[in-house]
N, CA, C and O atoms as CSV, one atom per row, in Angstrom:
chain,resi,resn,atom,element,x,y,z
A,1,MET,N,N,-30.771,-47.126,13.063
A,1,MET,CA,C,-30.020,-47.808,14.212
A,1,MET,C,C,-28.857,-47.281,14.016
A,1,MET,O,O,-28.437,-47.198,12.861
A,2,THR,N,N,-28.058,-46.794,15.150
A,2,THR,CA,C,-26.614,-46.880,15.246
A,2,THR,C,C,-25.636,-47.935,15.056
A,2,THR,O,O,-25.585,-48.643,16.061
A,3,LYS,N,N,-24.797,-48.322,14.088
A,3,LYS,CA,C,-23.999,-49.118,14.287
A,3,LYS,C,C,-22.855,-49.167,15.604
A,3,LYS,O,O,-22.584,-48.227,16.350
A,4,SER,N,N,-22.437,-50.184,15.629
A,4,SER,CA,C,-21.652,-50.204,16.988
A,4,SER,C,C,-20.056,-50.262,16.320
A,4,SER,O,O,-19.878,-50.373,15.107
A,5,PHE,N,N,-19.006,-50.175,17.253
A,5,PHE,CA,C,-17.946,-49.783,16.579
A,5,PHE,C,C,-17.450,-50.985,15.621
A,5,PHE,O,O,-16.915,-51.022,14.513
A,6,PHE,N,N,-17.861,-51.922,16.529
A,6,PHE,CA,C,-17.505,-53.152,15.781
A,6,PHE,C,C,-17.681,-53.485,14.175
A,6,PHE,O,O,-16.951,-53.845,13.252
A,7,ASP,N,N,-19.355,-53.090,14.414
A,7,ASP,CA,C,-19.930,-53.067,12.889
A,7,ASP,C,C,-19.204,-52.408,12.051
A,7,ASP,O,O,-18.842,-52.924,10.994
A,8,THR,N,N,-18.846,-51.028,12.435
A,8,THR,CA,C,-18.138,-50.001,11.671
A,8,THR,C,C,-16.291,-50.480,11.072
A,8,THR,O,O,-15.755,-50.432,9.965
A,9,GLU,N,N,-15.860,-50.865,12.287
A,9,GLU,CA,C,-14.496,-51.468,12.032
A,9,GLU,C,C,-14.655,-52.353,10.878
A,9,GLU,O,O,-14.058,-52.057,9.842
A,10,ASN,N,N,-15.543,-53.631,10.938
A,10,ASN,CA,C,-15.611,-54.235,10.042
A,10,ASN,C,C,-15.674,-53.995,8.723
A,10,ASN,O,O,-15.071,-54.630,7.858
A,11,GLU,N,N,-16.434,-53.038,8.551
A,11,GLU,CA,C,-16.737,-52.277,6.999
A,11,GLU,C,C,-15.403,-51.668,6.654
A,11,GLU,O,O,-15.125,-51.520,5.464
A,12,VAL,N,N,-14.564,-51.305,7.580
A,12,VAL,CA,C,-13.239,-50.417,7.147
A,12,VAL,C,C,-11.747,-51.108,7.299
A,12,VAL,O,O,-10.732,-50.877,6.641
A,13,ILE,N,N,-11.913,-51.847,8.167
A,13,ILE,CA,C,-10.538,-52.665,8.348
A,13,ILE,C,C,-10.329,-54.091,7.907
A,13,ILE,O,O,-11.179,-54.794,8.453
A,14,ALA,N,N,-9.518,-54.797,7.123
A,14,ALA,CA,C,-9.312,-55.889,6.791
A,14,ALA,C,C,-8.927,-56.718,7.666
A,14,ALA,O,O,-8.035,-56.462,8.475
A,15,ASN,N,N,-9.539,-57.784,7.609
A,15,ASN,CA,C,-9.478,-58.888,8.299
A,15,ASN,C,C,-8.217,-59.544,8.799
A,15,ASN,O,O,-8.063,-60.260,9.788
A,16,SER,N,N,-7.305,-59.120,7.850
A,16,SER,CA,C,-5.888,-59.797,8.056
A,16,SER,C,C,-5.263,-58.781,9.208
A,16,SER,O,O,-4.109,-59.037,9.554
A,17,LEU,N,N,-5.845,-57.780,9.762
A,17,LEU,CA,C,-5.347,-57.097,10.718
A,17,LEU,C,C,-6.250,-57.371,12.101
A,17,LEU,O,O,-6.380,-56.489,12.949
A,18,LYS,N,N,-6.726,-58.405,12.202
A,18,LYS,CA,C,-7.597,-58.534,13.463
A,18,LYS,C,C,-7.309,-60.131,13.574
A,18,LYS,O,O,-7.643,-61.101,12.894
A,19,ILE,N,N,-6.427,-59.924,14.908
A,19,ILE,CA,C,-6.546,-61.329,15.730
A,19,ILE,C,C,-6.995,-61.218,17.085
A,19,ILE,O,O,-6.257,-60.682,17.912
A,20,ARG,N,N,-8.199,-61.693,17.431
A,20,ARG,CA,C,-9.038,-60.855,18.480
A,20,ARG,C,C,-8.960,-62.108,19.452
A,20,ARG,O,O,-9.078,-63.251,19.011
A,21,PHE,N,N,-8.808,-61.905,20.453
A,21,PHE,CA,C,-8.915,-62.809,21.957
A,21,PHE,C,C,-10.054,-62.466,22.816
A,21,PHE,O,O,-10.423,-62.959,23.882
A,22,TYR,N,N,-10.552,-61.456,22.068
A,22,TYR,CA,C,-11.596,-60.561,23.687
A,22,TYR,C,C,-12.264,-59.530,22.661
A,22,TYR,O,O,-11.499,-59.154,21.773
A,23,PRO,N,N,-13.600,-58.996,22.632
A,23,PRO,CA,C,-13.991,-57.974,22.098
A,23,PRO,C,C,-13.953,-56.919,22.746
A,23,PRO,O,O,-14.875,-56.770,23.548
A,24,ILE,N,N,-13.107,-56.028,22.671
A,24,ILE,CA,C,-12.822,-54.993,23.470
A,24,ILE,C,C,-12.147,-53.909,22.591
A,24,ILE,O,O,-11.110,-54.064,21.945
A,25,SER,N,N,-12.949,-52.717,22.676
A,25,SER,CA,C,-12.065,-51.428,22.039
A,25,SER,C,C,-11.626,-50.502,22.777
A,25,SER,O,O,-12.482,-49.814,23.334
A,26,VAL,N,N,-10.490,-50.249,22.970
A,26,VAL,CA,C,-9.433,-49.550,23.680
A,26,VAL,C,C,-9.633,-48.248,23.729
A,26,VAL,O,O,-9.534,-47.779,22.595
A,27,LYS,N,N,-9.850,-47.519,24.460
A,27,LYS,CA,C,-9.766,-46.032,24.973
A,27,LYS,C,C,-8.742,-45.289,25.094
A,27,LYS,O,O,-8.315,-44.246,24.599
A,28,SER,N,N,-8.364,-46.217,26.030
A,28,SER,CA,C,-6.794,-45.557,26.883
A,28,SER,C,C,-6.117,-46.840,27.585
A,28,SER,O,O,-6.650,-47.949,27.539
A,29,ALA,N,N,-5.161,-46.644,28.098
A,29,ALA,CA,C,-4.320,-47.537,28.985
A,29,ALA,C,C,-2.959,-46.752,29.418
A,29,ALA,O,O,-2.187,-45.956,28.884
A,30,THR,N,N,-3.101,-47.490,30.831
A,30,THR,CA,C,-2.056,-46.879,31.772
A,30,THR,C,C,-1.490,-48.339,32.960
A,30,THR,O,O,-2.069,-49.261,33.534
A,31,GLY,N,N,-0.108,-47.857,32.863
A,31,GLY,CA,C,0.186,-49.318,33.782
A,31,GLY,C,C,-0.075,-50.581,33.445
A,31,GLY,O,O,-0.142,-50.733,32.225
A,32,THR,N,N,-0.194,-51.250,33.887
A,32,THR,CA,C,-1.393,-52.785,33.631
A,32,THR,C,C,-2.596,-52.706,33.104
A,32,THR,O,O,-3.239,-53.726,32.857
A,33,ARG,N,N,-2.962,-51.745,32.913
A,33,ARG,CA,C,-4.495,-51.689,32.985
A,33,ARG,C,C,-5.243,-51.069,31.585
A,33,ARG,O,O,-4.786,-49.974,31.259
A,34,ILE,N,N,-6.233,-51.555,30.782
A,34,ILE,CA,C,-6.833,-51.229,29.472
A,34,ILE,C,C,-8.201,-50.723,30.103
A,34,ILE,O,O,-8.897,-51.252,30.970
A,35,ILE,N,N,-8.404,-49.332,29.279
A,35,ILE,CA,C,-9.805,-48.718,29.814
A,35,ILE,C,C,-10.739,-49.166,28.479
A,35,ILE,O,O,-9.965,-49.252,27.526
A,36,ASP,N,N,-11.934,-49.439,28.119
A,36,ASP,CA,C,-12.863,-49.489,26.961
A,36,ASP,C,C,-13.313,-48.412,26.795
A,36,ASP,O,O,-13.171,-47.487,27.595
A,37,GLN,N,N,-13.968,-48.346,25.668
A,37,GLN,CA,C,-14.692,-47.010,24.980
A,37,GLN,C,C,-15.821,-46.525,26.456
A,37,GLN,O,O,-16.033,-45.371,26.828
A,38,ALA,N,N,-16.454,-47.933,27.130
A,38,ALA,CA,C,-17.320,-47.912,28.342
A,38,ALA,C,C,-16.647,-47.279,29.301
A,38,ALA,O,O,-17.350,-46.398,29.796
A,39,GLY,N,N,-15.762,-47.338,29.695
A,39,GLY,CA,C,-14.900,-46.940,30.894
A,39,GLY,C,C,-14.388,-48.115,31.757
A,39,GLY,O,O,-13.746,-48.090,32.807
A,40,LYS,N,N,-14.812,-49.065,31.084
A,40,LYS,CA,C,-14.681,-50.669,31.909
A,40,LYS,C,C,-13.136,-50.778,31.804
A,40,LYS,O,O,-12.544,-50.603,30.738
A,41,GLU,N,N,-12.479,-51.098,33.052
A,41,GLU,CA,C,-11.236,-51.965,33.323
A,41,GLU,C,C,-10.919,-53.046,33.567
A,41,GLU,O,O,-11.441,-53.803,34.385
A,42,TYR,N,N,-9.455,-53.361,32.448
A,42,TYR,CA,C,-9.248,-54.462,32.222
A,42,TYR,C,C,-7.919,-54.763,32.603
A,42,TYR,O,O,-7.085,-53.965,32.174
A,43,LEU,N,N,-7.474,-55.748,33.329
A,43,LEU,CA,C,-5.998,-56.127,33.461
A,43,LEU,C,C,-5.312,-56.716,32.597
A,43,LEU,O,O,-5.446,-57.939,32.636
A,44,ASP,N,N,-4.449,-56.233,31.631
A,44,ASP,CA,C,-4.097,-56.541,29.999
A,44,ASP,C,C,-2.764,-57.857,30.508
A,44,ASP,O,O,-1.566,-57.586,30.601
A,45,LEU,N,N,-3.245,-58.952,30.719
A,45,LEU,CA,C,-2.393,-59.984,30.846
A,45,LEU,C,C,-1.300,-60.258,29.702
A,45,LEU,O,O,-0.228,-60.822,29.922
A,46,ALA,N,N,-1.721,-59.779,28.443
A,46,ALA,CA,C,-0.900,-59.982,27.309
A,46,ALA,C,C,0.244,-59.055,27.230
A,46,ALA,O,O,1.187,-59.324,26.485
A,47,ALA,N,N,0.226,-57.886,28.010
A,47,ALA,CA,C,1.279,-57.126,27.917
A,47,ALA,C,C,1.250,-56.186,26.506
A,47,ALA,O,O,2.209,-55.572,26.039
A,48,GLY,N,N,-0.149,-56.250,25.953
A,48,GLY,CA,C,0.295,-55.769,24.399
A,48,GLY,C,C,0.824,-56.531,23.625
A,48,GLY,O,O,1.440,-55.948,22.733
A,49,TRP,N,N,0.846,-57.598,23.585
A,49,TRP,CA,C,1.536,-58.421,22.843
A,49,TRP,C,C,2.986,-58.425,22.833
A,49,TRP,O,O,3.682,-58.615,21.835
A,50,ALA,N,N,3.424,-58.187,24.097
A,50,ALA,CA,C,4.827,-58.213,24.565
A,50,ALA,C,C,5.536,-56.993,24.251
A,50,ALA,O,O,6.740,-56.968,24.505
A,51,VAL,N,N,4.831,-55.697,23.598
A,51,VAL,CA,C,5.400,-54.414,23.722
A,51,VAL,C,C,5.348,-53.665,24.727
A,51,VAL,O,O,6.186,-52.765,24.781
A,52,ALA,N,N,4.356,-53.800,25.830
A,52,ALA,CA,C,4.165,-52.961,26.899
A,52,ALA,C,C,4.921,-53.551,28.107
A,52,ALA,O,O,4.680,-52.951,29.155
A,53,GLY,N,N,5.888,-54.718,28.218
A,53,GLY,CA,C,6.248,-55.221,29.152
A,53,GLY,C,C,6.263,-54.402,30.233
A,53,GLY,O,O,5.811,-54.958,31.233
A,54,ILE,N,N,6.646,-53.198,30.410
A,54,ILE,CA,C,6.667,-51.905,31.390
A,54,ILE,C,C,5.373,-51.537,31.872
A,54,ILE,O,O,5.105,-51.027,32.960
A,55,GLY,N,N,4.517,-51.885,30.843
A,55,GLY,CA,C,3.314,-51.113,31.217
A,55,GLY,C,C,3.100,-50.350,30.408
A,55,GLY,O,O,4.041,-50.372,29.616
A,56,TYR,N,N,2.057,-49.346,30.005
A,56,TYR,CA,C,1.717,-48.424,28.994
A,56,TYR,C,C,1.745,-47.217,30.025
A,56,TYR,O,O,1.390,-47.259,31.203
A,57,GLY,N,N,2.251,-46.121,29.315
A,57,GLY,CA,C,2.605,-44.952,29.544
A,57,GLY,C,C,3.796,-45.020,30.541
A,57,GLY,O,O,3.741,-44.057,31.305
A,58,HIS,N,N,4.638,-45.667,30.738
A,58,HIS,CA,C,5.774,-45.634,32.169
A,58,HIS,C,C,6.934,-44.064,31.799
A,58,HIS,O,O,7.756,-43.870,30.903
A,59,PRO,N,N,6.526,-43.301,32.838
A,59,PRO,CA,C,7.186,-42.185,32.875
A,59,PRO,C,C,8.572,-42.255,32.228
A,59,PRO,O,O,8.998,-41.315,31.558
A,60,ARG,N,N,9.154,-43.189,32.401
A,60,ARG,CA,C,10.744,-42.712,31.791
A,60,ARG,C,C,11.071,-43.055,30.426
A,60,ARG,O,O,11.994,-42.669,29.710
A,61,VAL,N,N,9.914,-44.035,30.169
A,61,VAL,CA,C,9.636,-44.436,28.527
A,61,VAL,C,C,8.999,-43.141,27.713
A,61,VAL,O,O,9.414,-42.756,26.620
A,62,SER,N,N,7.896,-42.538,28.467
A,62,SER,CA,C,7.496,-41.547,27.512
A,62,SER,C,C,8.247,-40.517,27.849
A,62,SER,O,O,7.950,-39.600,27.084
A,63,ASN,N,N,9.205,-40.127,28.721
A,63,ASN,CA,C,9.881,-39.020,28.919
A,63,ASN,C,C,11.414,-39.024,27.569
A,63,ASN,O,O,12.102,-38.065,27.219
A,64,ARG,N,N,11.478,-40.294,27.174
A,64,ARG,CA,C,12.471,-40.549,26.562
A,64,ARG,C,C,11.837,-40.292,24.960
A,64,ARG,O,O,12.288,-39.579,24.063
A,65,ILE,N,N,10.976,-40.907,24.976
A,65,ILE,CA,C,10.214,-40.872,23.515
A,65,ILE,C,C,9.919,-38.989,23.267
A,65,ILE,O,O,10.243,-38.405,22.233
A,66,LYS,N,N,9.373,-38.437,24.254
A,66,LYS,CA,C,9.276,-37.171,24.074
A,66,LYS,C,C,10.366,-36.309,23.934
A,66,LYS,O,O,10.269,-35.317,23.212
A,67,ASN,N,N,11.519,-36.605,24.615
A,67,ASN,CA,C,12.800,-35.746,24.734
A,67,ASN,C,C,13.199,-36.023,23.177
A,67,ASN,O,O,13.430,-35.013,22.511
A,68,GLN,N,N,13.299,-37.247,22.548
A,68,GLN,CA,C,13.860,-37.544,21.406
A,68,GLN,C,C,13.143,-37.042,20.200
A,68,GLN,O,O,13.792,-36.627,19.240
A,69,TYR,N,N,11.731,-37.057,20.193
A,69,TYR,CA,C,10.683,-36.642,19.212
A,69,TYR,C,C,11.055,-34.970,18.990
A,69,TYR,O,O,10.961,-34.421,17.892
A,70,ASP,N,N,11.523,-34.228,20.334
A,70,ASP,CA,C,11.348,-32.926,20.336
A,70,ASP,C,C,12.633,-32.376,19.728
A,70,ASP,O,O,12.766,-31.205,19.372
A,71,THR,N,N,13.812,-33.570,19.618
A,71,THR,CA,C,15.093,-33.342,18.948
A,71,THR,C,C,14.982,-33.566,17.763
A,71,THR,O,O,15.260,-32.717,16.916
A,72,LEU,N,N,14.518,-34.853,17.457
A,72,LEU,CA,C,14.385,-35.426,16.096
A,72,LEU,C,C,13.647,-36.271,16.110
A,72,LEU,O,O,13.912,-37.351,16.639
A,73,SER,N,N,12.010,-35.891,15.269
A,73,SER,CA,C,10.945,-36.832,14.999
A,73,SER,C,C,11.243,-37.733,14.011
A,73,SER,O,O,10.522,-38.731,14.028
A,74,PHE,N,N,11.977,-37.699,13.261
A,74,PHE,CA,C,12.259,-38.720,12.204
A,74,PHE,C,C,13.538,-38.549,11.480
A,74,PHE,O,O,14.052,-37.458,11.233
A,75,THR,N,N,14.063,-39.828,11.125
A,75,THR,CA,C,15.337,-39.546,9.916
A,75,THR,C,C,15.292,-41.352,9.581
A,75,THR,O,O,15.173,-42.303,10.352
A,76,SER,N,N,15.419,-41.292,8.335
A,76,SER,CA,C,15.880,-42.436,7.730
A,76,SER,C,C,17.249,-42.886,8.172
A,76,SER,O,O,18.208,-42.161,7.908
A,77,GLN,N,N,17.401,-43.866,8.734
A,77,GLN,CA,C,19.064,-44.479,8.880
A,77,GLN,C,C,19.409,-44.886,7.568
A,77,GLN,O,O,20.632,-44.949,7.442
A,78,LEU,N,N,18.660,-45.241,6.355
A,78,LEU,CA,C,19.193,-45.652,4.960
A,78,LEU,C,C,19.676,-44.254,4.008
A,78,LEU,O,O,20.272,-44.264,2.931
A,79,SER,N,N,19.225,-43.142,4.764
A,79,SER,CA,C,19.717,-42.017,3.669
A,79,SER,C,C,19.954,-41.065,4.472
A,79,SER,O,O,20.602,-40.155,3.955
A,80,ALA,N,N,19.608,-40.885,5.813
A,80,ALA,CA,C,20.330,-39.838,6.831
A,80,ALA,C,C,20.626,-40.407,8.001
A,80,ALA,O,O,19.773,-40.374,8.887
A,81,PRO,N,N,21.704,-40.947,8.200
A,81,PRO,CA,C,22.062,-41.577,9.786
A,81,PRO,C,C,22.297,-40.657,10.843
A,81,PRO,O,O,23.015,-39.683,10.613
A,82,GLU,N,N,21.791,-40.825,11.984
A,82,GLU,CA,C,21.742,-40.182,12.936
A,82,GLU,C,C,22.567,-40.763,14.123
A,82,GLU,O,O,22.731,-41.982,14.178
A,83,SER,N,N,23.117,-39.908,15.117
A,83,SER,CA,C,23.939,-40.770,16.360
A,83,SER,C,C,23.205,-41.573,17.105
A,83,SER,O,O,23.864,-42.490,17.594
A,84,THR,N,N,21.746,-41.565,17.450
A,84,THR,CA,C,21.013,-42.285,18.626
A,84,THR,C,C,21.254,-43.779,18.265
A,84,THR,O,O,21.826,-44.652,18.918
A,85,MET,N,N,20.639,-43.834,17.005
A,85,MET,CA,C,20.805,-45.395,16.402
A,85,MET,C,C,22.088,-46.035,16.553
A,85,MET,O,O,22.245,-47.124,17.104
A,86,VAL,N,N,23.086,-45.264,16.003
A,86,VAL,CA,C,24.383,-46.004,16.023
A,86,VAL,C,C,24.744,-46.379,17.510
A,86,VAL,O,O,25.177,-47.520,17.677
A,87,THR,N,N,24.614,-45.519,18.666
A,87,THR,CA,C,24.969,-45.447,19.885
A,87,THR,C,C,23.929,-46.693,20.441
A,87,THR,O,O,24.519,-47.631,20.977
A,88,LEU,N,N,22.744,-46.767,20.379
A,88,LEU,CA,C,21.811,-47.734,20.565
A,88,LEU,C,C,22.710,-49.304,20.059
A,88,LEU,O,O,23.160,-50.119,20.863
A,89,ALA,N,N,22.804,-49.423,18.401
A,89,ALA,CA,C,23.730,-50.559,18.269
A,89,ALA,C,C,25.025,-50.714,18.599
A,89,ALA,O,O,25.415,-51.808,18.191
A,90,GLU,N,N,25.952,-50.047,19.211
A,90,GLU,CA,C,27.256,-50.412,19.440
A,90,GLU,C,C,26.982,-50.836,21.215
A,90,GLU,O,O,27.793,-51.549,21.807
A,91,LYS,N,N,25.741,-50.279,21.896
A,91,LYS,CA,C,25.180,-50.732,23.259
A,91,LYS,C,C,24.941,-52.388,22.952
A,91,LYS,O,O,25.613,-53.256,23.510
A,92,LEU,N,N,23.807,-52.690,21.914
A,92,LEU,CA,C,23.441,-53.902,21.592
A,92,LEU,C,C,24.463,-55.070,21.783
A,92,LEU,O,O,24.506,-56.092,22.467
A,93,ILE,N,N,25.391,-54.353,20.723
A,93,ILE,CA,C,26.510,-55.735,20.669
A,93,ILE,C,C,27.533,-55.506,21.712
A,93,ILE,O,O,28.348,-56.425,21.792
A,94,ASP,N,N,27.656,-54.797,22.302
A,94,ASP,CA,C,28.315,-54.953,23.817
A,94,ASP,C,C,27.771,-56.003,24.579
A,94,ASP,O,O,28.486,-56.831,25.143
A,95,ILE,N,N,26.437,-56.012,24.629
A,95,ILE,CA,C,25.617,-56.907,25.549
A,95,ILE,C,C,25.526,-58.199,24.683
A,95,ILE,O,O,25.178,-59.136,25.401
A,96,THR,N,N,25.723,-58.578,23.366
A,96,THR,CA,C,25.403,-59.822,23.136
A,96,THR,C,C,26.412,-60.728,23.291
A,96,THR,O,O,27.535,-60.310,23.010
A,97,PRO,N,N,26.337,-61.570,23.569
A,97,PRO,CA,C,27.086,-62.617,24.268
A,97,PRO,C,C,27.613,-63.221,22.988
A,97,PRO,O,O,26.806,-63.494,22.100
A,98,GLY,N,N,29.490,-63.558,22.744
A,98,GLY,CA,C,29.836,-64.455,21.831
A,98,GLY,C,C,31.037,-63.567,21.149
A,98,GLY,O,O,31.004,-62.356,20.931
A,99,ASP,N,N,31.941,-64.341,20.912
A,99,ASP,CA,C,33.229,-63.579,19.895
A,99,ASP,C,C,33.084,-63.804,18.579
A,99,ASP,O,O,33.649,-64.759,18.047
A,100,PHE,N,N,32.322,-62.963,17.907
A,100,PHE,CA,C,32.271,-63.177,16.795
A,100,PHE,C,C,31.961,-61.464,16.012
A,100,PHE,O,O,31.425,-60.642,16.755
A,101,PRO,N,N,32.233,-61.118,14.891
A,101,PRO,CA,C,31.233,-59.823,14.120
A,101,PRO,C,C,29.984,-60.156,14.322
A,101,PRO,O,O,29.363,-61.190,14.078
A,102,LYS,N,N,29.560,-58.717,15.005
A,102,LYS,CA,C,28.294,-58.503,15.026
A,102,LYS,C,C,27.903,-57.229,14.239
A,102,LYS,O,O,28.761,-56.438,13.850
A,103,LYS,N,N,26.362,-57.027,13.981
A,103,LYS,CA,C,25.652,-55.950,13.227
A,103,LYS,C,C,24.531,-56.137,13.896
A,103,LYS,O,O,24.160,-57.187,14.420
A,104,VAL,N,N,23.726,-54.619,13.870
A,104,VAL,CA,C,22.389,-54.571,14.310
A,104,VAL,C,C,21.708,-54.417,13.069
A,104,VAL,O,O,22.276,-53.962,12.075
A,105,TRP,N,N,20.081,-54.905,13.085
A,105,TRP,CA,C,19.438,-54.545,12.110
A,105,TRP,C,C,18.234,-53.954,12.950
A,105,TRP,O,O,17.850,-54.512,13.978
A,106,PHE,N,N,17.611,-52.695,12.419
A,106,PHE,CA,C,16.365,-52.584,13.235
A,106,PHE,C,C,15.256,-52.645,12.187
A,106,PHE,O,O,15.191,-52.229,11.030
A,107,GLY,N,N,14.548,-53.192,12.844
A,107,GLY,CA,C,13.219,-53.285,11.614
A,107,GLY,C,C,11.945,-53.186,12.277
A,107,GLY,O,O,12.095,-53.493,13.459
A,108,HIS,N,N,10.755,-52.886,12.007
A,108,HIS,CA,C,9.663,-52.591,12.706
A,108,HIS,C,C,8.998,-53.685,13.164
A,108,HIS,O,O,8.474,-53.686,14.278
A,109,SER,N,N,8.959,-54.676,12.381
A,109,SER,CA,C,8.469,-55.744,13.442
A,109,SER,C,C,9.027,-57.202,13.153
A,109,SER,O,O,9.679,-57.389,12.126
A,110,GLY,N,N,8.778,-58.245,14.047
A,110,GLY,CA,C,9.465,-59.589,13.918
A,110,GLY,C,C,9.876,-60.207,12.823
A,110,GLY,O,O,10.889,-60.903,12.749
A,111,SER,N,N,8.911,-59.915,11.722
A,111,SER,CA,C,8.730,-60.495,10.435
A,111,SER,C,C,10.110,-59.983,9.395
A,111,SER,O,O,10.597,-60.572,8.431
A,112,ASP,N,N,10.472,-58.732,9.990
A,112,ASP,CA,C,11.742,-57.928,9.336
A,112,ASP,C,C,12.433,-58.866,9.451
A,112,ASP,O,O,12.878,-59.355,8.412
A,113,ALA,N,N,12.790,-59.479,10.753
A,113,ALA,CA,C,13.919,-60.424,10.807
A,113,ALA,C,C,14.135,-61.407,9.797
A,113,ALA,O,O,15.287,-61.681,9.461
A,114,ASN,N,N,13.227,-61.923,9.319
A,114,ASN,CA,C,13.085,-63.096,8.342
A,114,ASN,C,C,13.547,-62.628,7.121
A,114,ASN,O,O,14.153,-63.411,6.389
A,115,ASP,N,N,13.277,-60.971,6.631
A,115,ASP,CA,C,13.499,-60.640,5.227
A,115,ASP,C,C,15.008,-59.857,5.395
A,115,ASP,O,O,15.293,-58.786,4.859
A,116,CYS,N,N,15.783,-60.559,6.161
A,116,CYS,CA,C,17.047,-59.456,6.532
A,116,CYS,C,C,18.202,-60.336,6.631
A,116,CYS,O,O,18.177,-61.195,7.513
A,117,ILE,N,N,19.210,-60.254,5.861
A,117,ILE,CA,C,20.568,-61.150,5.649
A,117,ILE,C,C,21.563,-60.163,5.878
A,117,ILE,O,O,22.077,-59.715,4.854
A,118,ALA,N,N,21.924,-59.757,6.850
A,118,ALA,CA,C,22.907,-58.698,7.067
A,118,ALA,C,C,24.497,-59.314,6.906
A,118,ALA,O,O,25.466,-58.569,7.054
């Protein structure tokens, strides 16, 4: 008997990485739609947990990511800073209200904010 995707996933992925609202195995996504492994289409009302607020595969975002990757795929601001991150920090500070000293912290997830005191 062939194991299902979810059977295999349960064998290899820790439960702490699973918060499931619906049993779906995603194959692809575009715009506001998710397509599962069987080709069934779903409207993503969760917006990818708020990380896809403008939709999946938005052309402007995809092009910017591709251009940045082609220019510089990775550098650690910790040991080898580059200008894109500094420019973005300046813009974020400019649009943040309030008359007080500001600095930016770039993290990987919301929990990073709990661990950082700038």
